[in-house]
N, C-alpha and C positions, 0 to 999 in steps of 0.2 A: 482533486486530480488523481487519476489512476496511472500508476507507474507501469508502463508496458513495453519499455524499450530494450530490455535486457536480452542477451542471446540465449540464455538457458542452456548453458553447456552440459550440466548435470542431467538434463532431460533428453539429450540426444540418444537415439536418432529421431524421437518424436518432433524435436524442434528444428530438424534439418530443413523441413518444408512448411512447418507451421509455427508462428510465434506463440510462445508459451501461453499468453492470455486467451488464445483461441482454442486451446486444447479442450476436448469436451469432458465435462463432469456432469453425470446424471442427465446426459442428453442435450447439454447446451453449453456453449463456451464458458470457461471459467469467469472471464470478464463480464459476461451477461449476469452472472449471479450478483456481481457488484453493481451493475447498473440497475437491476431490479431493486436491490436493497437500498441504494441511493435514492432512487425515485420514491420508494416507500417512506423514507425518512424526510422527504421534502426537498431534496436537492434537485435543481433543474438545469444548472450550468455546470458542465463537466469537461475538464481538459484531459486528454490523454496523450502522452508522449510516445513516439513511435521510433523504432530503430530497426532491429533485425526483422527482415521480411515486413517492414512497417506498412507497405501499401496494402497488405492484406486486411488490416484493421479497418480503415475507412471503407473498404469494399464491403466487409462483413457488417459493420455497424452503421454505416452512413452518418447522417447528422444527428442520429439519436431519436428521431421522431417515433420509432417503433416503441420506444420506452418512455415516451412523453418527456424527454429530456433533450438539451441542446449540447452536442458534442463539438469541441474545438480540438484540433489536433496540433501537436508541436513536434515536427519532424526533427530526428537527430541523425548523425552520420551512422553508418552500419555498426561501428563499434561503440555506439552511445556515448553519453556524457557523464556517466555515473549518476547517482541519485541527486547529489547536490547540484551538478552542472545542468542536469535535466530540469530540475524544478526551476533554477535561476533563469534558464532559457524561456521558461513558460510564464515567468512573472507578469509580463505585459498581458497575457491572456487571463491570468488569475485575478489581477486587480490589486488595489491597495489594502484590502481588508484581509483578516485571517482567513485560511483556507484549510479544508481537510484534505489529507493525503492518504492513500492506500496502496499498498503493493499489489500489482496485478497478478501476482503469483501466490497469493494466499487466499484462504476461504475462512470465513467466520460467520457466526450468527450474532455477532455484535450489532446492536442497534445504533446505526450511525446518528441517529437523532439525539442520542445521549452525549455525544461529543460536545464539548463547550464551544460556543461560537465566538467567544472572546476570551482566549487563555490569559491568565494573569500575567505571564511572563512572555517570552519569545516563542515558547513551544509547549504543547501538551502531548505526552507520549502514553499510548496504551500498552501496558505491559501484561504478559501472560505467563503461565507456568513454563518452566524450561522443558522443551520437548526432548525425547531421547537423543536426537542427533545434535543438540545444542545444550548439554547438561550444565555448562558453566554459566549460562546467562549473559546478560549484558549490562544491566543497571540496577541500582537499588531504589526502591520507593520508600521514602521516610514516612513516618506517621503523620507528618504535616502535609503529605501530598507533594513533596518535591522529588524529583529524579536527580540522582547524583551517581558518580562513579564510586565503587567500593569493591572490596574484596570478598565480602560475604553478603548473604541474603539477596543475591542477585536474581532478577527475573529477565525474561527474554522481551525484547522490543518486537512488537507484533507487526511492524511495518504500517501501523495505523497511527496517525498524528494529526494535530491541528497546529499550524505553523503561521507565524507572522512573517510578512516579506522582510521586515527589519532584521530577521535572523541572518539574511544574506548580505547585509550592509558591508560595503567595502570589497565584495568580491567582483571579479572580472569574469566575462564569459569564457567558457572552456569546460574541460573535463575535470571534475573533483568530486569527492565524496561528501556525504552529509554528515558523517560521523564526527569530524573535527569541529564543525560549526556547532553541533549539539553539545559536544563536551566544552567548548569555550563558553557557551551559554550556561551550562551546568556550573561551571566555575564561578559565574556571576550570579548563581541562584536564580536564573531565569528560566528553568524548565520544570514544569509541573507534570503530573501524570496521574493514571488510575491503574488499578489492578482489574483485569477482567477474568473472571473464572469460568466463563462460558466456553463454547467450542471455537477453537481456532486450529487451523492446519496450515502449515507451510508446504506448499506443493512444489518441492525441490527436486524430486526423482520420479521416474516412471512408477516406482512401487508405491510411493506415497499418493500419486495421482490415482492409481487403481484402487488403493484402499479407500480414499474419499469417494470415488465413484460408487464402490460397493455399499458404502455406508449410507450415501444419499438415496441410492435406489432402493435399499432395504427400507429405509424411512418412508419413501414414497409408497412402497408396497404396503406398509403397516398403516398407512393413513395419517402419519404425522406431517405437520407443516414445518 
C-alpha cells in the first residue's frame, strides 16, 4: 500500500493544484519511483489511498499496467482519514495476509524485496538515521531486533513497514492515527524492525523536493543507477 491521501500543507503552494505524490522528481512523479521499485521487487498488487485532489492519481496512473502492476484505489474524504484510518479502510483490498506499506512522500533506495513477508509480530518497521529536521527520532531498535519506545538511542521511522491486519483488531472505521496502534503493540513486544543505513529522504518541503531532484539528476548525469 502506498499512502497518498495527505494534504501536504508544508509543500504549499506546490500542492494547491497537485497531490504531493505526483510532484516531479528527476522527471517523473514521486509515486512512480515507488511503483518502479515495487515492481522490481516482485510486487504486483498495489493499493493507493487517495484524498486531497485524489482524482488526479487514477488519471495519472490508471490501473498500473504501464508498470506491469495492478493498482486498486481507496478513496478517502478530502481531509483524509490519517494513516491508521486510511489503512483500516483499505484492509478489504489488502487481504488477510501481511502487507507492505510505504509513505507516498518519501524517497529511498531501500530494496523492498528485503522486507519480511511474514513479520514475527504484528509489525516490522524500517528505521533510519535521524534527519536534521527530526533530530529526536521516534523509536529505539534493540539488539534483538525489537522496536520499542525509549528516551535514548532513538531512530526515525522511515514510513516503510510490514503490517499484519490483526494490528487493527478492535478498531472501527473513521479517522485515527497509526502511532497509538504501534505503541500498543510495542508494549506487548509485538513490533520488530531493522535499521537501514542507505539513502532515504522525507520530501516534506519544497526545499527538500528540490534537493532530491538535483541529487537524482546529477546521479543520472554521472551514469549511476
